N, C-alpha and C positions, 0 to 999 in steps of 0.2 A: 313666660317672660319673652319679650321681643328685643332684638338688637336695636339700640337707639339710632343706629346709623342706616341700616338697610331694611329694618322692619321684619326681618326673618325671625321666625319663632326659634327660641332656644329651649330645647326639650331636655329635661333632667340635667340642668347645668351643674348640679352638685355631684353628678355621677359621670360627668364627661371625662373620658380618659386623658384628653389633652390637658384639661385643667389640673387633674391629679398629677400628671407628669411635670407640669410647670411648678406647681406648689411643692412637690417632692424635691425638685431640683433646687428651688429657692431655699428650702429648709436645709438641705444638705450643704449647700454652698455657704450660707451665712449663719448657720447654726440656729435657725428659728424653728418655730412650731406652729406655722399657719395650717389651718385645716382646709382641705379641698371640698368640704361640705358647707363651709361658711359662705353665706351670700355675699358678705362684704369682701371676702377674698376673691371669690370666683367671678363677680360681675365685671371686674376690670379685665381679667384674662379672657373671658368669653367675648367681651366687646372687641378686643383686639383680634381674636381669632375670627370673629364674624366679619371684621374688616378685611380679612384675607391674610393676616400675618400668620406665620407658622410657629410651631412650638420652638423651633430652633431660633427664630427671631426673638422670641421672648426670653429664651435662655441666654442669648447674646447680650441682651440688656442687663440681665442679672450679672453676667460675667463682667461687663464694662463698669457698672456702677459699684459692684463689690470691690473691684480692683481700685477704684477711685476713692471709695468711702470707708472701707474697712479700717478700723482703728482711728477714725476721725469723728468729729462731732456729727457728721452727716450719716454715720453708720445706722442711727436710729430710723433713717428713712429707707432702709433696705426692706421694704414691705410692698405688698401688691398694690395698695392704693397710690403709692408714689411711683413705683416702677412702671406700672401699666396704665396709669390714668391717661385719658385722651389728650390733655393739654401738655403733658411732659413726654409721653412715649415717642412722639415724632422726633423730638430733639435727641433723645437718648439713642434711638435706633440708628440715627444718622451720624452719630459721632464716630470718629475714627477709633478703631480698636487700639488697645495698648501697644500693639506692634507697629502702629502708624499707618496701617493699610486701610483702605476704604472698606466700609461695611458692605458685605455681599447680602443684599436683601432680596427675598423672593416673596411676592404677594400673589398667592395662588387664586384668591377670590376674584381679583380684577385681571388676572392673566398677565400681570406685569412681571417681567424677569429682569432684574438688575444685575444678575450675577456676572455678566460679561462686561459690564461697565458702559454699555451702549444703550441708547434710548430709542 
């Protein structure tokens, strides 16, 4: 399988420890049972990782959306295809956290570091 964005080969994406960590975190936080070996669950996570996002970035989106959607009609969308899809992830990762502070995003793939707030 190749990353749709950079063309790099994704080897053993269903055994990738980063995917497993994100899926485990999502399951623990929202009480779900997604599988880290499911292609439908892993392809969105691997695509974001191949773009240079970190496991912490993906966990941050889980935290933000869980805080906003838990106990509402939107709760059913606390799933990999919604949280990590290309069209929505950018807006989710760039939202301010529940504490009102700007998101501290690190993109290792492109060597962009936004943690200090300067560009």
